[in-house]
DOROMI-340625 format. One record per residue: residue in one letter; residue number from 1; x, y, z of N, C-alpha, C, O, CB in turn. Coordinates in Angstrom, 2 decimals, padded with zeros to 5 digits. Glycine has a CB too. Example, Ala and Ser with C-alpha at 12.3 -4.5 7.8 and 13.67 -1.06 7.14 Angstrom:
   residu   num      n_px      n_py      n_pz     ca_px     ca_py     ca_pz      c_px      c_py      c_pz      o_px      o_py      o_pz     cb_px     cb_py     cb_pz
        A     1    013.19   -005.69    007.80    012.30   -004.50    007.80    013.20   -003.30    007.80    014.24   -003.32    008.46    011.31   -004.47    009.05
        S     2    012.85   -002.25    007.08    013.67   -001.06    007.14    012.90    000.03    007.87    013.41    001.14    008.04    014.08   -000.60    005.72
//
This chain:
   residu   num      n_px      n_py      n_pz     ca_px     ca_py     ca_pz      c_px      c_py      c_pz      o_px      o_py      o_pz     cb_px     cb_py     cb_pz
        M     1    003.83   -008.86    008.20    002.66   -009.18    007.35    001.30   -009.10    008.11    000.32   -008.52    007.66    002.83   -010.60    006.75
        Y     2    001.34   -009.70    009.20    000.09   -009.79    010.03   -000.47   -008.39    010.48   -001.67   -008.16    010.64    000.37   -010.66    011.31
        S     3    000.52   -007.47    010.67    000.07   -006.15    011.09   -000.84   -005.48    010.10   -001.67   -004.66    010.47    001.23   -005.28    011.35
        K     4   -000.70   -005.82    008.86   -001.60   -005.16    007.85   -003.03   -005.72    008.01   -004.01   -005.02    007.75   -001.08   -005.41    006.35
        F     5   -003.15   -006.93    008.41   -004.43   -007.59    008.58   -005.10   -007.21    009.84   -006.33   -007.10    009.85   -004.27   -009.04    008.55
        F     6   -004.39   -006.99    010.91   -004.97   -006.86    012.25   -004.86   -005.45    012.73   -005.58   -005.17    013.70   -004.30   -007.81    013.23
        D     7   -004.09   -004.49    012.24   -004.02   -003.14    012.73   -004.62   -002.26    011.63   -003.91   -001.79    010.74   -002.54   -002.72    013.09
        N     8   -005.91   -002.03    011.69   -006.58   -001.18    010.66   -007.00    000.11    011.22   -007.83    000.76    010.58   -007.79   -001.86    010.07
        M     9   -006.54    000.60    012.34   -006.87    001.90    012.87   -006.18    003.03    012.16   -006.69    004.15    012.16   -006.54    001.95    014.29
        G    10   -005.07    002.81    011.58   -004.38    003.94    010.92   -003.72    003.53    009.62   -003.65    002.33    009.33   -003.32    004.54    011.86
        P    11   -003.28    004.38    008.88   -002.57    004.05    007.61   -001.24    003.24    007.79   -000.49    003.51    008.73   -002.26    005.35    006.86
        N    12   -000.96    002.28    006.91    000.25    001.56    007.08    001.39    002.43    006.52    001.38    002.76    005.33    000.17    000.19    006.39
        P    13    002.36    002.80    007.34    003.35    003.82    006.98    004.44    003.23    005.99    005.09    004.01    005.29    004.06    004.37    008.31
        H    14    004.60    002.02    005.93    005.72    001.53    004.99    005.14    000.45    004.07    005.39   -000.75    004.20    007.00    000.92    005.84
        H    15    004.36    000.96    003.14    003.69    000.05    002.19    003.76    000.64    000.81    003.32    001.77    000.61    002.22   -000.20    002.58
        M    16    004.31   -000.09   -000.18    004.44    000.48   -001.51    004.18   -000.61   -002.58    004.28   -001.81   -002.35    005.84    001.10   -001.68
        H    17    003.85   -000.07   -003.73    003.81   -001.01   -004.87    004.67   -000.35   -005.96    004.45    000.80   -006.36    002.28   -001.30   -005.38
        Q    18    005.69   -001.15   -006.43    006.61   -000.56   -007.47    005.78   -000.33   -008.71    004.80   -001.01   -009.00    007.86   -001.52   -007.80
        S    19    006.25    000.69   -009.44    005.76    000.93   -010.81    006.32   -000.05   -011.73    007.28   -000.73   -011.37    006.08    002.31   -011.30
        F    20    005.82   -000.19   -012.89    006.34   -001.16   -013.86    007.82   -000.86   -014.22    008.65   -001.75   -014.36    005.47   -001.14   -015.15
        E    21    008.10    000.45   -014.36    009.49    000.88   -014.70    010.50    000.50   -013.57    011.58   -000.01   -013.83    009.53    002.46   -014.96
        D    22    010.12    000.76   -012.39    011.03    000.45   -011.24    011.16   -001.05   -011.00    012.21   -001.51   -010.57    010.52    001.14   -009.96
        A    23    010.17   -001.75   -011.24    010.16   -003.21   -010.98    011.03   -003.89   -012.11    011.70   -004.89   -011.88    008.63   -003.80   -010.97
        K    24    010.98   -003.29   -013.32    011.77   -003.84   -014.42    013.20   -003.80   -014.16    013.93   -004.66   -014.66    011.50   -003.14   -015.65
        L    25    013.66   -002.84   -013.41    015.08   -002.63   -013.08    015.58   -003.85   -012.21    016.77   -004.18   -012.24    015.29   -001.22   -012.29
        G    26    014.68   -004.49   -011.46    015.08   -005.66   -010.69    014.59   -006.94   -011.33    014.64   -008.00   -010.70    014.57   -005.56   -009.28
        G    27    014.13   -006.87   -012.54    013.73   -008.12   -013.24    012.38   -008.67   -012.78    012.06   -009.85   -012.89    014.79   -009.18   -013.03
        Q    28    011.60   -007.70   -012.24    010.29   -008.13   -011.72    009.15   -007.41   -012.51    009.43   -006.65   -013.43    010.19   -007.82   -010.16
        E    29    007.95   -007.65   -012.15    006.79   -006.95   -012.78    006.21   -006.02   -011.72    006.26   -006.31   -010.52    005.66   -007.99   -013.32
        G    30    005.66   -004.90   -012.19    005.04   -004.02   -011.28    003.67   -004.57   -010.86    003.24   -005.61   -011.35    004.92   -002.65   -011.90
        K    31    002.97   -003.85   -009.91    001.66   -004.28   -009.43    000.68   -003.19   -009.82    000.69   -002.12   -009.21    001.66   -004.55   -007.88
        P    32   -000.16   -003.43   -010.79   -001.17   -002.43   -011.26   -002.37   -002.24   -010.33   -003.50   -002.54   -010.72   -001.69   -002.84   -012.60
        E    33   -002.14   -001.74   -009.09   -003.13   -001.84   -008.04   -003.04   -000.50   -007.27   -001.96    000.05   -007.09   -002.88   -003.12   -007.09
        S    34   -004.17   -000.01   -006.83   -004.14    001.21   -005.94   -005.28    001.10   -005.03   -006.27    000.42   -005.31   -004.20    002.56   -006.74
        Y    35   -005.16    001.79   -003.90   -006.26    001.86   -002.91   -006.76    003.23   -002.80   -006.03    004.20   -002.99   -005.82    001.38   -001.55
        Y    36   -008.07    003.33   -002.46   -008.61    004.66   -002.19   -009.29    004.54   -000.82   -010.08    003.64   -000.54   -009.64    005.15   -003.34
        F    37   -008.92    005.49   -000.03   -009.57    005.58    001.32   -010.20    006.97    001.42   -009.50    007.99    001.45   -008.52    005.33    002.52
        P    38   -011.52    007.00    001.48   -012.15    008.33    001.58   -011.76    009.12    002.81   -011.49    008.53    003.86   -013.62    008.17    001.55
        P    39   -011.74    010.45    002.71   -011.33    011.20    003.87   -011.97    010.86    005.20   -011.33    010.90    006.25   -011.58    012.55    003.61
        Q    40   -013.27    010.50    005.12   -014.03    010.24    006.34   -013.54    008.89    007.00   -013.80    008.66    008.18   -015.60    010.17    006.01
        N    41   -012.87    008.07    006.29   -012.29    006.83    006.84   -010.84    006.92    007.29   -010.23    005.92    007.68   -012.41    005.75    005.84
        Q    42   -010.29    008.12    007.23   -008.90    008.36    007.56   -008.65    009.04    008.94   -007.58    009.60    009.19   -008.32    009.19    006.48
        Q    43   -009.61    008.97    009.76   -009.50    009.62    011.05   -009.08    008.56    012.10   -009.84    007.64    012.43   -010.85    010.32    011.43
        C    44   -007.88    008.73    012.60   -007.39    007.81    013.68   -007.97    008.20    015.01   -008.02    009.39    015.33   -005.83    007.82    013.79
        R    45   -008.42    007.24    015.81   -009.00    007.59    017.05   -008.09    007.29    018.29   -008.49    007.55    019.42   -010.29    006.87    017.17
//
């Protein structure tokens, strides 16, 4: 959990939000959220 807060140099490779359909299979609710990272912010140094 902490790596998402403190390691912001690159994309988080194992991060997902289930769709409503997929979450319903497990008796949960989906998360209606998305992130947008402009191309100029996606350059790892």
